[in-house]
C-alpha positions as CSV (number, residue, x, y, z in Angstrom):
1,M,-140.4,195.5,-39.9
2,R,-143.0,193.8,-37.3
3,K,-143.0,190.7,-38.5
4,L,-139.1,190.3,-39.3
5,H,-138.3,191.2,-35.7
6,I,-140.5,188.2,-34.5
7,I,-138.6,185.7,-36.7
8,V,-135.7,187.3,-35.4
9,C,-136.6,186.8,-32.1
10,L,-138.1,183.1,-32.5
11,G,-134.1,182.7,-34.0
12,G,-132.5,183.7,-31.0
13,L,-135.0,181.5,-29.0
14,F,-134.8,178.5,-30.7
15,S,-131.2,178.2,-31.9
16,L,-129.7,176.9,-29.0
17,S,-131.7,174.0,-28.9
18,L,-130.7,172.9,-32.4
19,L,-126.9,173.9,-31.7
20,T,-126.5,171.9,-28.3
21,A,-127.9,168.4,-27.8
22,Q,-130.4,168.2,-24.8
23,A,-129.4,166.1,-21.9
24,D,-132.8,164.4,-21.9
25,E,-133.1,164.0,-25.4
26,G,-132.6,160.9,-27.4
27,M,-133.4,157.3,-28.0
28,W,-129.9,155.9,-27.5
29,L,-128.4,152.5,-28.7
30,L,-127.3,150.2,-26.1
31,P,-123.9,149.5,-27.3
32,L,-123.0,152.9,-27.6
33,L,-124.0,154.4,-24.2
34,K,-120.5,154.1,-22.6
35,Q,-118.9,156.3,-25.6
36,Q,-121.8,159.0,-26.1
37,N,-123.9,159.1,-22.7
38,I,-122.8,157.6,-19.6
39,E,-121.2,160.8,-18.2
40,Q,-124.5,163.0,-19.2
41,M,-126.4,160.3,-16.8
42,K,-124.0,160.0,-14.3
43,G,-124.2,164.1,-13.7
44,L,-127.8,163.7,-13.8
45,G,-128.0,161.3,-11.0
46,L,-127.2,157.2,-12.6
47,E,-125.5,155.7,-10.0
48,I,-124.7,152.3,-11.7
49,C,-122.1,151.7,-14.6
50,A,-122.8,151.5,-18.4
51,E,-122.1,147.6,-18.0
52,D,-125.0,147.1,-15.4
53,I,-127.4,148.5,-18.2
54,Y,-125.9,146.7,-21.3
55,N,-123.1,144.3,-21.2
56,P,-122.6,142.0,-24.3
57,D,-120.8,139.3,-22.5
58,S,-123.0,139.4,-19.5
59,V,-126.3,139.8,-17.7
60,S,-127.6,143.4,-17.4
61,L,-130.6,145.5,-17.1
62,K,-131.6,144.8,-20.8
63,D,-132.1,141.1,-20.6
64,A,-135.3,142.2,-18.0
65,V,-136.7,144.2,-20.9
66,V,-139.0,142.4,-23.6
67,I,-141.1,143.2,-26.8
68,F,-144.6,142.5,-25.5
69,G,-146.8,141.6,-28.4
70,N,-146.1,143.3,-31.7
71,G,-146.3,146.9,-30.4
72,C,-145.3,147.4,-26.8
73,T,-142.8,146.8,-24.3
74,G,-142.8,144.8,-21.2
75,E,-140.5,143.9,-18.2
76,V,-139.4,140.9,-16.1
77,I,-140.5,141.5,-12.5
78,S,-139.8,137.8,-11.0
79,P,-137.8,134.8,-11.3
80,Q,-140.8,133.4,-11.8
81,G,-141.3,135.0,-15.4
82,L,-144.0,137.5,-14.4
83,V,-144.0,140.3,-17.0
84,L,-145.5,143.8,-16.2
85,T,-146.7,146.1,-18.9
86,N,-149.5,148.3,-19.4
87,H,-153.3,147.6,-19.2
88,H,-153.9,148.8,-22.8
89,C,-151.0,146.5,-24.1
90,G,-152.9,143.9,-22.8
91,Y,-156.3,145.3,-23.5
92,N,-157.3,142.9,-26.6
93,Y,-156.1,140.2,-24.7
94,I,-158.4,140.5,-21.5
95,Q,-160.9,141.4,-24.3
96,A,-160.6,138.0,-26.0
97,H,-161.3,136.4,-22.4
98,S,-164.3,139.0,-21.6
99,S,-167.9,138.1,-22.5
100,V,-171.5,139.9,-21.0
101,D,-171.5,137.3,-18.4
102,N,-167.5,137.2,-17.6
103,D,-166.7,140.9,-18.3
104,L,-163.0,141.1,-17.5
105,L,-162.6,144.6,-19.0
106,T,-165.3,145.8,-16.4
107,N,-164.5,143.7,-13.5
108,G,-160.8,143.3,-13.8
109,F,-159.3,139.6,-13.6
110,W,-156.9,138.1,-10.9
111,A,-155.4,134.3,-11.1
112,R,-155.6,133.0,-7.8
113,N,-153.1,129.8,-8.7
114,R,-151.1,129.0,-12.1
115,S,-153.8,127.0,-12.9
116,E,-155.9,129.9,-13.5
117,E,-153.8,131.6,-15.4
118,L,-155.5,132.2,-18.9
119,P,-153.6,131.5,-22.3
120,N,-153.4,134.0,-25.0
121,P,-153.2,132.4,-28.8
122,G,-150.8,134.4,-30.8
123,L,-149.3,136.5,-28.0
124,T,-145.6,136.5,-28.0
125,V,-142.8,138.0,-25.9
126,T,-139.6,138.5,-27.2
127,F,-136.1,138.8,-25.3
128,I,-133.0,140.6,-27.2
129,D,-130.1,138.6,-26.5
130,K,-127.3,140.2,-28.1
131,I,-127.0,143.5,-30.4
132,E,-123.9,143.8,-32.9
133,E,-123.2,146.5,-35.0
134,V,-122.8,144.6,-38.6
135,T,-122.0,147.7,-41.1
136,D,-119.0,146.6,-42.6
137,Y,-120.7,142.9,-43.3
138,V,-123.8,144.2,-44.6
139,E,-121.8,146.7,-47.1
140,E,-119.9,144.1,-48.2
141,E,-122.6,141.9,-48.8
142,L,-124.4,144.4,-50.9
143,E,-121.6,145.0,-53.2
144,K,-121.5,141.3,-53.8
145,D,-125.0,140.6,-53.8
146,T,-126.3,140.6,-58.0
147,S,-130.0,140.3,-57.6
148,N,-132.5,142.9,-58.6
149,I,-134.0,143.5,-55.3
150,E,-134.7,147.1,-55.4
151,M,-133.4,149.5,-52.4
152,K,-131.3,146.3,-50.9
153,Y,-130.1,148.4,-47.9
154,L,-133.4,148.7,-46.7
155,N,-135.2,145.7,-47.8
156,T,-136.3,143.7,-44.8
157,K,-136.1,140.6,-46.4
158,F,-132.8,140.8,-47.6
159,L,-131.4,142.3,-44.6
160,N,-132.7,139.4,-42.5
161,S,-131.4,137.0,-45.0
162,L,-128.1,138.1,-44.1
163,A,-128.7,137.9,-40.7
164,E,-129.4,134.4,-41.1
165,K,-126.4,133.7,-43.4
166,R,-124.2,135.0,-40.6
167,V,-125.0,133.2,-38.1
168,G,-125.7,130.0,-40.1
169,E,-128.3,127.3,-40.0
170,E,-126.5,125.5,-37.3
171,F,-127.0,128.1,-34.8
172,L,-130.7,128.6,-35.3
173,K,-131.4,125.0,-35.2
174,D,-129.4,124.8,-31.8
175,N,-131.0,127.4,-30.3
176,P,-134.6,126.8,-30.4
177,G,-136.8,129.9,-30.5
178,T,-134.1,132.1,-31.8
179,S,-134.3,134.3,-34.5
180,V,-131.8,137.1,-36.3
181,I,-132.8,140.3,-38.2
182,I,-130.6,143.5,-39.3
183,K,-132.1,146.9,-39.3
184,P,-131.0,149.8,-41.2
185,F,-130.3,152.9,-39.1
186,Y,-129.4,156.6,-39.8
187,G,-131.1,156.0,-43.1
188,G,-129.1,153.2,-44.0
189,N,-125.8,154.5,-43.0
190,R,-125.3,151.8,-40.4
191,F,-126.9,148.3,-39.8
192,Y,-127.0,146.5,-36.5
193,M,-127.9,142.9,-36.0
194,F,-130.4,141.6,-33.0
195,T,-130.0,138.0,-31.9
196,Q,-133.9,137.6,-30.3
197,K,-135.5,134.6,-28.3
198,I,-139.5,134.6,-28.7
199,Y,-141.8,133.1,-26.3
200,S,-145.3,131.9,-27.5
201,D,-146.7,130.5,-24.0
202,V,-147.8,133.8,-22.3
203,R,-150.8,133.7,-19.9
204,L,-152.9,136.3,-18.5
205,V,-151.9,136.7,-14.5
206,G,-153.7,139.9,-13.2
207,A,-155.4,143.0,-14.5
208,P,-157.3,145.5,-12.5
209,P,-160.5,146.7,-14.2
210,S,-161.0,149.5,-16.5
211,S,-162.1,152.1,-14.5
212,I,-158.5,151.8,-12.8
213,G,-156.3,150.7,-15.6
214,K,-158.2,153.1,-18.3
215,F,-159.4,155.4,-15.8
216,G,-160.0,158.8,-18.3
217,A,-160.1,156.7,-21.4
218,D,-160.2,159.0,-24.7
219,T,-160.8,162.2,-22.8
220,D,-157.6,162.2,-20.7
221,N,-155.6,160.1,-23.3
222,W,-152.7,162.2,-24.6
223,S,-153.1,164.6,-21.7
224,W,-151.9,165.6,-18.2
225,P,-152.7,165.4,-15.2
226,R,-153.7,161.5,-15.4
227,H,-154.8,159.1,-12.9
228,A,-154.5,155.9,-14.5
229,G,-153.2,152.6,-13.0
230,D,-152.4,151.6,-16.8
231,F,-151.1,148.2,-15.9
232,S,-151.1,144.2,-16.5
233,L,-149.5,141.2,-15.2
234,F,-148.7,138.1,-17.7
235,R,-146.3,135.2,-17.1
236,I,-144.1,133.4,-19.9
237,Y,-143.8,129.7,-19.7
238,A,-141.1,127.6,-21.2
239,D,-140.7,123.8,-21.8
240,S,-138.7,121.7,-18.9
241,L,-135.4,123.2,-20.2
242,G,-136.3,126.7,-20.4
243,N,-136.5,127.1,-24.0
244,P,-139.5,128.6,-26.1
245,A,-142.6,126.3,-26.7
246,P,-146.1,126.2,-27.8
247,Y,-148.9,126.4,-25.0
248,D,-149.1,123.3,-23.2
249,T,-150.3,122.7,-19.7
250,C,-146.9,120.9,-19.1
251,N,-144.8,124.0,-19.5
252,I,-143.2,125.9,-16.3
253,P,-142.6,129.6,-15.5
254,L,-139.7,131.0,-17.3
255,Q,-136.9,131.6,-14.9
256,P,-135.3,134.6,-16.7
257,K,-131.6,135.5,-17.0
258,K,-132.7,139.1,-15.1
259,Y,-135.6,140.6,-13.3
260,F,-135.8,143.9,-12.0
261,S,-136.4,144.8,-8.4
262,L,-138.8,147.1,-7.3
263,T,-138.9,150.2,-5.0
264,T,-141.5,151.8,-2.9
265,H,-139.1,155.0,-2.2
266,G,-140.7,157.1,-4.8
267,V,-139.6,159.8,-7.0
268,E,-139.0,163.9,-6.3
269,E,-138.6,166.7,-8.8
270,N,-135.2,166.6,-10.5
271,D,-134.8,162.8,-9.9
272,F,-132.7,161.0,-12.4
273,V,-134.8,158.3,-14.4
274,M,-134.1,156.3,-17.6
275,L,-136.4,154.1,-19.9
276,L,-135.3,150.9,-21.7
277,G,-138.0,149.9,-24.3
278,F,-138.8,149.6,-28.3
279,P,-140.0,153.1,-29.7
280,G,-142.1,152.5,-32.9
281,S,-141.2,155.5,-35.3
282,T,-139.8,159.1,-35.3
283,H,-138.5,161.2,-37.9
284,H,-136.2,164.0,-36.6
285,F,-134.3,164.0,-39.5
286,Y,-137.1,165.2,-41.5
287,T,-136.8,168.2,-43.9
288,P,-139.4,171.2,-43.5
289,I,-141.7,169.7,-46.9
290,E,-141.7,166.2,-45.2
291,V,-143.2,167.6,-42.1
292,E,-145.8,169.8,-44.3
293,E,-146.8,166.2,-46.1
294,Q,-146.9,164.5,-42.7
295,K,-149.3,167.2,-41.4
296,N,-151.4,168.2,-44.5
297,I,-151.9,165.0,-45.9
298,D,-151.4,161.9,-43.6
299,N,-152.7,163.4,-40.4
300,R,-155.4,166.0,-41.8
301,I,-157.1,162.8,-43.6
302,R,-156.8,160.3,-40.5
303,I,-158.0,162.9,-38.4
304,A,-161.4,163.6,-40.5
305,V,-161.9,159.8,-41.0
306,R,-161.6,158.5,-37.7
307,D,-163.3,161.0,-36.1
308,L,-166.4,160.1,-38.1
309,R,-165.8,156.6,-37.8
310,Q,-165.4,156.6,-33.7
311,R,-168.8,158.8,-32.9
312,I,-170.4,156.0,-35.1
313,L,-168.8,153.6,-32.9
314,L,-169.2,155.0,-29.6
315,D,-172.6,155.6,-30.2
316,A,-173.0,151.7,-30.9
317,M,-171.0,150.8,-27.8
318,L,-172.8,153.1,-25.4
319,A,-175.9,151.5,-26.8
320,D,-175.2,147.8,-26.2
321,P,-173.0,146.0,-23.8
322,E,-172.0,143.3,-26.0
323,V,-171.0,145.7,-28.9
324,R,-168.9,147.6,-26.3
325,I,-166.9,144.3,-25.3
326,Q,-167.0,143.4,-29.4
327,Y,-165.0,147.1,-30.1
328,A,-163.3,148.0,-27.0
329,G,-160.1,147.3,-28.5
330,K,-160.8,148.5,-32.3
331,Y,-162.1,151.6,-30.6
332,A,-158.9,152.4,-28.2
333,T,-156.7,151.6,-31.3
334,S,-158.5,153.8,-33.8
335,T,-159.0,156.9,-31.3
336,N,-155.2,156.6,-29.9
337,S,-154.0,157.2,-33.2
338,Y,-156.6,160.2,-34.1
339,K,-155.6,162.1,-31.0
340,S,-152.1,161.7,-31.5
341,S,-152.3,162.9,-35.1
342,K,-154.7,166.0,-33.9
343,G,-152.1,166.8,-31.5
344,M,-149.4,166.5,-33.7
345,N,-150.9,168.9,-35.9
346,I,-151.6,171.4,-33.3
347,M,-148.2,171.3,-31.6
348,I,-146.3,171.4,-35.2
349,D,-147.7,174.9,-35.7
350,R,-147.9,175.8,-31.6
351,Q,-144.0,174.8,-31.3
352,F,-142.8,176.5,-34.6
353,T,-141.5,172.9,-35.7
354,L,-141.3,173.9,-39.3
355,Y,-139.0,176.7,-38.5
356,L,-136.9,174.3,-36.4
357,K,-136.7,172.1,-39.5
358,E,-135.5,175.1,-41.7
359,R,-133.2,176.0,-39.3
360,Q,-131.5,172.2,-39.1
361,M,-131.6,171.9,-43.1
362,N,-129.9,175.4,-43.4
363,D,-127.4,174.7,-41.0
364,L,-126.4,171.7,-43.3
365,L,-126.6,173.5,-46.6
366,N,-124.5,176.5,-45.6
367,W,-121.9,173.9,-44.1
368,G,-121.9,172.1,-47.5
369,W,-121.5,175.1,-49.3
370,D,-118.5,176.4,-46.8
371,N,-116.8,173.0,-47.9
372,D,-117.7,172.8,-51.5
373,I,-120.1,169.8,-50.8
374,Q,-123.2,170.0,-53.3
375,T,-124.9,166.7,-52.5
376,Y,-126.9,167.8,-49.8
377,R,-128.4,170.5,-51.8
378,E,-129.0,168.0,-54.2
379,S,-130.6,165.7,-51.8
380,V,-132.7,168.4,-50.5
381,D,-134.2,169.2,-54.0
382,I,-135.1,165.5,-54.7
383,I,-136.9,165.1,-51.6
384,A,-138.8,168.4,-52.1
385,N,-139.4,167.8,-55.7
386,E,-140.6,164.0,-55.0
387,I,-143.1,165.0,-52.1
388,K,-144.5,167.7,-54.2
389,S,-144.9,165.4,-57.4
390,R,-146.6,162.7,-55.2
391,A,-149.2,164.6,-53.3
392,Q,-152.1,163.6,-55.0
393,L,-151.4,159.9,-55.2
394,K,-150.4,160.4,-51.2
395,T,-153.8,161.8,-50.7
396,R,-155.6,158.9,-52.9
397,L,-154.0,156.3,-50.9
398,Q,-154.6,157.7,-47.4
399,Y,-158.4,158.2,-47.9
400,L,-158.5,154.5,-49.3
401,T,-156.4,153.1,-46.5
402,E,-158.1,155.0,-43.5
403,A,-161.8,155.1,-45.1
404,L,-161.9,152.0,-47.3
405,W,-159.5,149.6,-45.9
406,I,-159.4,150.1,-41.9
407,G,-162.9,152.0,-42.2
408,T,-164.8,149.1,-43.6
409,E,-164.1,145.8,-41.8
410,F,-165.6,143.7,-44.4
411,S,-162.5,145.2,-46.7
412,H,-161.0,141.9,-44.9
413,V,-163.1,138.8,-46.3
414,P,-161.0,136.5,-48.0
415,T,-160.4,137.0,-51.7
416,S,-158.4,134.3,-52.9
417,F,-160.3,130.6,-53.8
418,E,-157.7,128.8,-55.8
419,E,-157.2,126.3,-52.8
420,L,-160.9,125.9,-52.2
421,K,-161.9,125.6,-55.5
422,A,-159.3,122.6,-56.1
423,G,-160.5,121.3,-53.0
424,I,-164.3,121.2,-54.0
425,N,-163.2,119.8,-57.4
426,S,-161.2,117.1,-55.9
427,T,-162.9,113.5,-55.9
428,N,-160.7,113.1,-52.9
429,P,-162.9,113.3,-49.9
430,T,-159.9,114.0,-47.5
431,V,-158.9,116.9,-49.7
432,R,-162.0,118.4,-50.0
433,K,-162.4,118.3,-46.2
434,T,-159.1,120.0,-45.5
435,A,-160.0,122.5,-48.1
436,L,-163.1,123.6,-46.3
437,E,-161.7,123.4,-43.0
438,K,-158.9,125.8,-44.1
439,F,-161.7,127.9,-45.7
440,D,-163.6,127.8,-42.6
441,S,-160.6,129.1,-40.6
442,L,-160.5,132.1,-43.2
443,Y,-164.3,132.7,-42.5
444,Y,-164.4,133.2,-38.9
445,G,-161.0,134.5,-38.9
446,F,-163.3,137.3,-40.4
447,Y,-166.3,137.0,-38.7
448,D,-165.2,136.4,-35.1
449,K,-166.9,137.0,-31.9
450,D,-165.8,140.6,-31.9
451,Y,-167.1,141.2,-35.4
452,A,-171.0,142.8,-35.2
453,P,-172.2,143.3,-38.8
454,E,-175.0,145.8,-37.9
455,V,-171.9,148.3,-36.3
456,D,-170.0,147.3,-39.9
457,C,-172.8,148.1,-42.3
458,R,-173.5,151.7,-40.2
459,V,-169.6,152.7,-40.4
460,S,-169.4,151.6,-43.8
461,K,-172.0,154.0,-45.3
462,A,-170.2,157.0,-43.8
463,M,-166.7,156.1,-44.8
464,L,-167.8,155.1,-48.4
465,K,-169.8,158.5,-48.4
466,M,-166.8,160.3,-47.1
467,Y,-164.3,158.8,-49.5
468,A,-166.7,159.6,-52.5
469,D,-166.9,163.1,-51.6
470,S,-163.1,163.6,-51.2
471,I,-161.6,161.7,-54.0
472,A,-162.3,162.9,-58.0
473,P,-164.7,160.0,-59.3
474,E,-162.0,159.2,-62.3
475,Y,-160.0,157.6,-59.2
476,Y,-162.4,155.9,-57.5
477,P,-162.0,152.0,-57.4
478,T,-163.9,149.8,-59.8
479,F,-166.7,148.8,-57.1
480,F,-167.8,152.3,-57.7
481,K,-169.1,151.2,-61.1
482,T,-171.5,148.6,-59.4
483,I,-172.7,151.4,-57.3
484,R,-173.3,153.7,-60.2
485,K,-174.8,151.1,-62.8
486,N,-176.7,149.0,-60.4
487,Y,-177.8,151.4,-57.3
488,K,-178.1,154.5,-59.2
489,N,-175.2,155.9,-57.2
490,N,-177.0,155.3,-54.0
491,I,-174.4,154.0,-51.2
492,D,-176.9,153.4,-48.7
493,K,-178.6,150.8,-50.9
494,Y,-175.3,149.1,-52.3
495,V,-174.3,148.4,-48.4
496,N,-177.7,147.4,-47.6
497,H,-177.7,144.8,-50.3
498,L,-174.2,143.6,-49.5
499,F,-175.4,143.2,-45.5
500,K,-178.4,141.3,-46.6
501,N,-176.7,139.0,-49.1
502,S,-173.3,138.0,-48.6
503,L,-172.6,134.9,-47.1
504,F,-169.4,136.6,-44.9
505,V,-172.2,138.4,-42.3
506,N,-174.4,135.5,-42.4
507,P,-172.7,132.5,-40.7
508,S,-176.3,130.1,-41.2
509,K,-176.0,131.2,-44.7
510,Y,-172.3,130.0,-45.1
511,E,-173.0,127.0,-43.3
512,K,-175.7,126.1,-45.7
513,W,-173.6,127.1,-48.6
514,K,-171.1,124.4,-47.2
515,Q,-173.2,121.7,-47.4
516,H,-173.5,122.3,-51.7
517,P,-170.3,124.4,-51.9
518,N,-170.3,126.5,-55.1
519,I,-167.2,128.7,-55.9
520,K,-169.2,130.7,-58.4
521,K,-171.2,132.0,-55.7
522,V,-168.5,133.0,-53.3
523,E,-166.5,134.5,-56.5
524,K,-169.5,136.8,-57.1
525,D,-170.4,137.8,-53.7
526,E,-170.6,141.7,-53.5
527,M,-168.2,142.1,-50.6
528,V,-165.5,139.7,-52.2
529,Q,-165.7,141.9,-55.3
530,Y,-165.3,145.2,-53.0
531,A,-162.4,144.1,-51.3
532,R,-160.6,142.8,-54.3
533,S,-161.3,146.3,-55.6
534,V,-159.9,148.2,-52.7
535,K,-156.8,145.8,-52.4
536,A,-156.2,146.1,-55.9
537,E,-156.5,150.1,-55.9
538,I,-153.8,150.0,-52.9
539,Q,-151.5,147.9,-54.6
540,R,-151.7,150.1,-57.6
541,L,-151.2,153.5,-55.6
542,R,-148.3,151.7,-53.8
543,K,-146.6,150.5,-57.0
544,A,-146.8,154.4,-58.4
545,L,-145.5,155.6,-55.7
546,I,-142.4,153.1,-55.1
547,P,-140.2,155.2,-57.7
548,S,-140.7,158.7,-55.4
549,E,-140.1,156.5,-52.3
550,N,-136.9,155.2,-53.4
551,E,-136.0,158.5,-54.8
552,I,-136.6,159.9,-51.3
553,A,-134.8,157.1,-49.5
554,N,-131.3,157.4,-51.2
555,A,-131.6,161.4,-50.9
556,T,-132.4,161.0,-46.8
557,K,-129.5,158.7,-46.7
558,E,-127.1,161.2,-48.1
559,Y,-128.9,164.1,-46.2
560,I,-128.6,162.2,-42.8
561,A,-124.9,161.0,-43.7
562,G,-124.3,165.1,-43.9
563,L,-126.1,165.7,-40.5
564,L,-123.9,163.1,-38.5
565,A,-120.6,164.6,-40.3
566,L,-121.8,167.9,-39.4
567,H,-122.4,167.1,-35.9
568,A,-119.8,164.4,-36.1
569,E,-117.9,165.8,-32.6
570,K,-121.2,165.2,-30.9
571,P,-123.3,162.3,-29.8
572,N,-126.4,161.6,-32.2
573,Y,-129.2,159.1,-32.0
574,P,-130.5,157.2,-35.3
575,D,-134.6,157.1,-35.6
576,A,-136.6,155.0,-33.6
577,N,-137.6,151.7,-35.7
578,F,-138.9,149.3,-32.6
579,T,-135.4,148.5,-31.5
580,L,-134.3,148.4,-28.0
581,R,-133.5,151.8,-27.1
582,L,-132.6,153.8,-23.5
583,S,-133.9,157.4,-23.1
584,Y,-133.1,159.5,-20.1
585,G,-134.2,162.5,-17.9
586,Q,-135.7,163.9,-15.2
587,I,-138.9,164.2,-13.2
588,K,-139.8,167.6,-14.4
589,S,-143.0,169.7,-13.7
590,F,-144.0,171.9,-16.6
591,S,-145.7,175.0,-17.9
592,P,-147.7,174.1,-21.3
593,A,-148.9,177.7,-21.7
594,N,-149.1,181.3,-20.1
595,A,-150.3,180.9,-16.3
596,I,-150.5,177.2,-16.3
597,I,-148.3,175.3,-14.4
598,Y,-148.6,171.2,-13.9
599,N,-146.9,169.6,-11.0
600,F,-145.0,166.4,-11.5
601,E,-147.2,163.6,-10.0
602,T,-150.8,163.3,-9.2
603,T,-152.3,161.4,-6.2
604,L,-155.5,159.2,-5.5
605,D,-157.0,162.5,-4.8
606,G,-157.0,163.4,-8.2
607,V,-159.1,160.4,-9.1
608,M,-162.0,161.4,-6.6
609,E,-161.8,164.7,-7.9
610,K,-162.7,163.7,-11.1
611,E,-165.4,161.0,-10.1
612,D,-168.3,160.8,-12.5
613,S,-170.7,158.2,-12.2
614,S,-172.8,159.4,-15.0
615,N,-169.7,159.4,-17.4
616,W,-168.3,156.0,-18.0
617,E,-164.5,157.2,-18.4
618,F,-164.6,158.5,-14.9
619,V,-166.5,156.0,-12.8
620,V,-164.3,155.2,-9.7
621,D,-164.7,151.4,-8.3
622,K,-166.8,151.0,-4.9
623,K,-163.8,149.1,-3.2
624,L,-161.0,151.8,-4.4
625,K,-163.5,154.6,-3.1
626,E,-163.5,152.6,0.5
627,L,-159.6,152.3,0.6
628,Y,-159.4,155.6,-0.4
629,Q,-162.1,156.9,2.6
630,Q,-160.2,154.6,5.0
631,K,-156.7,155.8,4.1
632,D,-155.9,151.9,3.8
633,F,-152.7,152.6,1.5
634,G,-150.1,150.4,3.4
635,R,-146.6,150.7,2.7
636,Y,-147.1,152.5,-0.5
637,S,-148.1,156.2,0.5
638,D,-145.9,159.1,0.2
639,K,-144.2,161.2,3.1
640,E,-147.5,163.3,3.3
641,G,-149.8,159.8,3.4
642,K,-151.1,160.3,0.3
643,M,-151.5,157.8,-2.7
644,P,-149.3,158.3,-5.4
645,V,-150.6,157.5,-8.9
646,D,-148.7,158.9,-11.7
647,F,-145.7,160.9,-12.5
648,I,-144.2,162.6,-15.5
649,A,-140.4,162.9,-16.7
650,N,-138.8,164.6,-19.8
651,T,-137.8,161.6,-21.0
652,H,-137.9,161.0,-24.8
653,T,-140.4,158.6,-25.7
654,T,-142.9,157.6,-28.6
655,G,-145.4,154.5,-29.4
656,G,-144.0,151.2,-28.7
657,N,-142.6,153.0,-25.1
658,S,-146.0,151.9,-23.6
659,G,-145.2,149.7,-20.9
660,S,-141.3,150.5,-20.8
661,P,-139.8,150.3,-17.1
662,V,-139.1,153.3,-15.5
663,L,-135.9,152.8,-13.5
664,N,-134.3,155.4,-11.0
665,G,-130.3,155.8,-10.8
666,R,-129.8,152.6,-8.9
667,G,-131.6,150.5,-11.7
668,E,-134.9,150.0,-9.6
669,L,-138.0,150.0,-11.0
670,V,-140.2,153.1,-9.7
671,G,-142.5,153.0,-12.8
672,I,-144.2,151.9,-16.2
673,N,-144.4,154.2,-18.9
674,F,-148.0,154.3,-20.8
675,D,-148.7,157.7,-22.5
676,R,-147.1,161.1,-23.3
677,N,-148.5,164.7,-23.2
678,W,-150.5,166.5,-25.7
679,E,-148.1,169.1,-25.9
680,G,-145.2,166.6,-26.4
681,I,-146.9,164.8,-29.6
682,A,-144.5,166.7,-32.0
683,G,-141.2,165.4,-30.2
684,D,-141.6,162.5,-32.8
685,I,-140.4,165.2,-35.4
686,Q,-138.5,167.7,-33.1
687,Y,-137.9,167.1,-29.2
688,Q,-138.6,169.8,-27.1
689,D,-137.4,169.9,-23.4
690,R,-140.2,173.0,-22.3
691,Y,-143.0,170.4,-23.6
692,Q,-142.2,166.9,-23.8
693,R,-143.2,164.8,-20.9
694,S,-143.5,160.6,-20.7
695,I,-146.8,159.8,-18.5
696,I,-145.8,156.8,-16.0
697,T,-147.9,155.2,-13.8
698,D,-145.7,154.9,-10.2
699,I,-145.0,151.6,-9.2
700,R,-146.6,152.2,-5.6
701,Y,-149.8,152.4,-7.2
702,V,-149.5,149.0,-9.1
703,L,-148.3,147.4,-5.9
704,F,-151.1,149.2,-4.3
705,I,-153.7,147.6,-6.5
706,I,-152.4,144.5,-6.3
707,D,-151.9,143.9,-2.5
708,K,-154.8,146.1,-1.2
709,Y,-157.5,146.4,-3.8
710,A,-157.0,142.8,-5.7
711,N,-155.8,140.9,-2.3
712,A,-153.2,139.5,-4.7
713,D,-150.5,140.1,-2.4
714,Y,-149.2,136.1,-3.3
715,L,-147.9,137.9,-6.7
716,L,-145.9,140.3,-4.3
717,D,-144.4,137.4,-2.8
718,E,-142.4,136.6,-5.9
719,M,-141.0,139.8,-6.4
720,T,-138.3,142.1,-5.0
721,I,-139.4,144.8,-3.5
722,N,-136.8,147.6,-1.7
723,P,-137.9,150.3,0.8
């Protein structure tokens, strides 16, 4: 009876959150703001109109928001194309310009003039020019199409071909740097087309040292309170007509359609804020069994594998300054995902996520029963059966991906040599030279300045052993036959042999091989054999999973259609898919557990309180300490004379929102989003206002660092800063 009583109480506690939409929940589509959200937003404190945020026929706030690189958000903050994003979003590019003698990660970087701004090959910044719903068009084209493409309504290549067909070749030809894509929403029940303009000449302008931009590092990651100045500055360059162009010294700073004004007014508890950005992926339509799969297969394995790998990497980084620079970006990326997965698993249990998903599912099934609609029950059954039947395949694939593909860097050596073979065998010297030059780019694309073979060797031994202990031998990739036959199952001997003899970890051997290139030697290289074996096994498992994934996708589409019908009178947002969204809410303190209450903001006092000169994560820069001691905060201090650093809001964010502009009710920039709290990680599956907080660097701290710390006030001259 006692157990039943607890369940009943939980039902009373959580039912409201499922039956009424939270004012601060959601990652909303901009074209739907006026009909779905604007009244709620104004009630919370928005002072501008929906058209000021998004206007398909005129310039609006959305025109100052960009995709930064391939997984972050940025914002334009000056009429000279200056872009603000997170320090961790710019981290790999800062690292690429760093060396032991010129360590920009440790020392920071500030270009004193345009000629000192550093180019970043491969970095792009993407503007969204237009968003259009094209559901009717896509459905008509789907009906007409006679190709054998599987799951056409979710197929990226097929949908993008429809986008290009819709706008026509002439449009793309007449608009340099413009591309169009179509993405599915609500499980494929609706479709939107995005017209984007992509700039590829993006230069590093400024970045604080990691002791500021990454203060607290791994210990503080995913937690509150935080004290990081997590920002960096870049500039977009274009040709003389303002069009995207490859890097060229003749390019000029882009004059954007829109840029944000900043304010030093600050924020207070309960103030309205909104974020614009590109959230990557959420799953708030998951059924309970999908939550269990995420927790017990995907997250569990990632946690175990990365915990081991990161410990080895960190030991190597702390022992050698060169390795620290080489692996800074790799380590940061790995540990971020590790802590996210670990936090999600803890919070799934603590926040009764499974129970809430059961309530969501049962509400739909009961509604379907009352209305004599059986398809929702069928969809739920299909999803459950497929999840159960694919568990072994998913487990094998996750271990293979995490341990042998991501975990071992040498899995990424070149494995295709047809072009090289043809070139070597050619009697034409030019063809031969070209083939070797192309292979050079592949070789040194793998063995670049950020690769340390001795580190990869150490990590790889641990990864192979963990994989071998976790998967039944009958499912091993084929390279394990070599370990058994030639090395008597001794993984250490196998890995040592690879790193002693392979061309791919010894550039001098490779350069010697190039003098008399022999294709057979490359083909027989055991690193190549390993990489081919891992790739082949990944492909086999992915292919085996396709039928199940297709069944689940079709059932999910029906399931989501049901939820939309059930809640037709309420605003409903689609799952994140790295498209432009708006989240909104309020500045809010929170209590994560009994007897613990966290304030909504931190100050520079907290940086000094956390200082630990013996711990690289909490070293405080000498100049920053001097500014603190002198209370030299300029116009950026708060009403009490303290220097604000970070604050939190109950806005709904996820990965991809890193770098998102945080705006007040007037549309002014008050901060830059950079993280979420540990307790809010399960919000990717089920948002809960009590727990979820976005962690944001106060724009006053950004300006303080630029002005007082870096003495780069010339950058402030090109910004619009309101009091």
